[in-house]
N, C-alpha and C positions, 0 to 999 in steps of 0.2 A: 386114900380110897376108903371110903364108908361102906358099912353093911347096910344098904337101904330098907332091907326087912325090918332094921331095928327103928326106923324113923316113923313116928306117929303120922306124918303127912303122907307116907307111903301106905301104911295100913289103912288110913281113912280112904286114899284114893282107890285101894283094892275093893272097899266096902262100897263104894260109890259105883265102880265099874260093874261089880256083880249086881246092884241094884238097878243100874241101867238096862243090862241085859234081862233083868227079869221084867221090867215094866214096858221096854220096847217089844217083847215077845207077843205083847198083846196089840201091837199097832196093826193097822189094816194093811192087808197084803201089798197094795200099790205103794206102800211106803218101805218095803223090804229093802230096797236097793237105794232108797233115798234117805229120808230123815233117819230112820231107824239105823241104817248103817252108818250115817255121819255121826249120830250120837253115840253109838258103840266105839266108832273110831277114836272120836274125842276123849271118851271116858278112859279107854285103854292109854291114850296119848299122855293124859296127865300122870299117871303112875309110871308108865315108861318112861317119860323123861326125868322123873325124879329119880328113878332108878339109874338111868344112863349117866346123869350128873354125878350120883353118888360114887359110880364106879369109875368116874373119870380120875385123871391124874393130879388134877390141880384144883384147888378152891374157885379159881376163876371160872374154870368150866362147870363146876357144880352150881355157881351162882347163875351163870347163863342158862343151864338146862332147867332150873327152877322157874326161871322168867318163861321160857317156852312152856313148862307146865301150866302156869298160870294163864298163857294164851290160849291154851286148849281149854281150860276151865271157863274162860270168858266165852269161847265159841259154844260151849255146851250150855252155858246160861242163855245165851241167844236161842238155841235150838229147843231147850226147855220151854221158853215162854212160846215160842211158835207151835211146839206140841200141844201145849195148854190151849191155845187159841183154837187149834184145829180140833179140839177135843178129844185128843189122844191121851192125855193125862188128867187124872183127877186133882182136886185141890190139894189133896194129902200127898199125892205123888209129886206134884210140882213143888210143893213145900220142902219135902224131904229131900228132893235133889238140890235145890237152891240153897238149903241149910248145910248139906254137905259141902257145896262149892264155896260158900263163904268160908266155912270153917278151913278147909284145904288151902284157900288162896291166902287167908290170914296166916296161916302155918308156915306156908312157903315164903311170904314176905318177912316174916319173923325170922326164919332161917336165913334168908337173904341178907338182912340186916346184920345177923350174927357173923357170917361168913364175909361181909364187907368189912366189919371190924377186924377181922384176923387178917384180911388182906391188906388193910391199911396199916397195920401194925407190922405186918412182915415187909412191907414196902419201906417203912420208916427205919426199920432195924437193917436194911439190906445195905451192902458197902457201895452200891451204886446210888444210893440216896443222898441228895446234897441238901 
């Protein structure tokens, strides 16, 4: 079990979620239960899955939840582009969100690679490995 709050990817995802809440507060009222809500849910899901994976009992589970986190990040990329097309986001806001997402996705992938190496070493050293 890991302390998720010490992971830079968790910290970055918290910053992103906070920013998403800030920018979506300015969306039109008709998007309150649509795109606004969906973007917020995705942003929260990114960090929540990092936290859940870190709190699980195995590295394999942590690896899996980092992948789920990246899935939510990919959803948010799409929603960001749609919001930009609809003129709900400025160029600067779009850029900031996409930059955050790129950083988080890369960090999660690097963490997954590190975990995969640990899992592979563990499997090679297990008594059941042939």
